[in-house]
Each structure stands twice: as C-alpha cells, then as structure tokens.
N, C-alpha and C positions, 0 to 999 in steps of 0.2 A: 429608461433606466431609473431605478429607485434606490436611493441611498438611505440606509437605516442603521443606526448604531446598535439597535437591539437585536439584529440578526446574528446568529452564530456564524463563525467563519468556515471552519472545516467540518462540514456535515454533509450527509448524503441528500440527494434530491427528495427522497421519501420523508426524511425528517423535516425538511423545509416545507413540504406540502402539508404536513400535519401541524405545523407551527401556528399558534394562535396569532402571532404577529403578522405572519404572511397572509393569513385569512383576512385580517383587518385591512392590510395594505391592498389586497386584491379587491375587497369590497369598495374601498375608497377610490381606487383607480377606475373600476367599472362605473361607479357613480359619476365620476368626473368625465369620463369618456362619453357616456350617454348624454350628459349635460352639454358637452361641446357639440355633439352631433345634433341635438335639439336646436341649439343656437344656429348651427350651420343651415339646418332645414328651414328655420324661420327667416334667415337673412335673404335668401334668394333661391329660386328654383334652379337656376343655371349652375350655380356652384354645387348645390347638393346633387344635382343630376350627374355631374362629373364624378362626385364621390360615389353615388349609387352605381354608376357603371363599373367602377373598379371594385367596390366592396359590398354591393347589395347582397350577394350570396352569403356573406358572413353575417349580415344583419338577419337574414332569414334563418340561418342556422342558430343564431342567438335566441330568436323567438322560440324555437323548438327546444333548445337545451337549457336556457336560463329562466326557470319558472319564476324566480323572484323579480326579474326585470322584464317579463314577457310583455306587459301592457305598454311600458315605455318604448320598448323596441318595436312593437307592433305599430305604434304611431309613426315610426320612421319608415315603414314599408312603402314602396311605390309599385304601381302596376302600369303596364303599357295598355293603352286603349287601341282598339282596332282602327278607329278613325284617325288617330294620331300616333303612328308607330314609333316616331322618334321622340315623343314627349311622354314623360312619366307623370302620373297623377298620384296624389296622396290617396292611400287606401280608403279612408273614410269618405272623401269626396267622391271617389269612384263608386263606392258601394251605395252612396246616397243617390247618385245619378242613375244607377241601374234599377232602382226601385220604382 
C-alpha cells in the first residue's frame, strides 16, 4: 500500500495510470523491490530458493516485459541442473560451468 497526498481521490483507473505521480511511485517501488530481492539473493541460497519456488515465474516474466530492469532481473534468475534437481544455481554460474 502506498500513501501519497498528491494523488487525486475520485478519478478513474485510466487517469491514474497516466498520472506522472503514479509513474514516479511505480518506478521507485520497482527499484526498491529489486533491491530487496538482490539483498535476499545475496544473504543465502536457501531463503532465496524458497522465494524462487514461489515467485520465479514472475521474475522470468519481468525479464521479458520490463526492458528497463531486464539486466537486474536477469541476475536474479535461477536454473535447475540435471545433477542436482532440487538445487537452483545462479544463471551466470551455471552458464560459466557449461562452457
């Protein structure tokens, strides 16, 4: 939930989607969320793996749809290796070991 005194109260969804203030708020929320995910990924593989199991599909979708944050989201991707089906590896580490 976001509270802002600058948002108009009785307006349609279309007007809010075109609002400059809403675009700024959206950009800041996305930036903060990606930062939190990066911190979670750095802390420990077990915690991030639980997150990845629940929301990995959304991160993949974000890589395809959000061109502005594509690289940051791509660093959060994980892949399953054939030798370790229950363990997820960082995409970069997996790609480097495959070469």
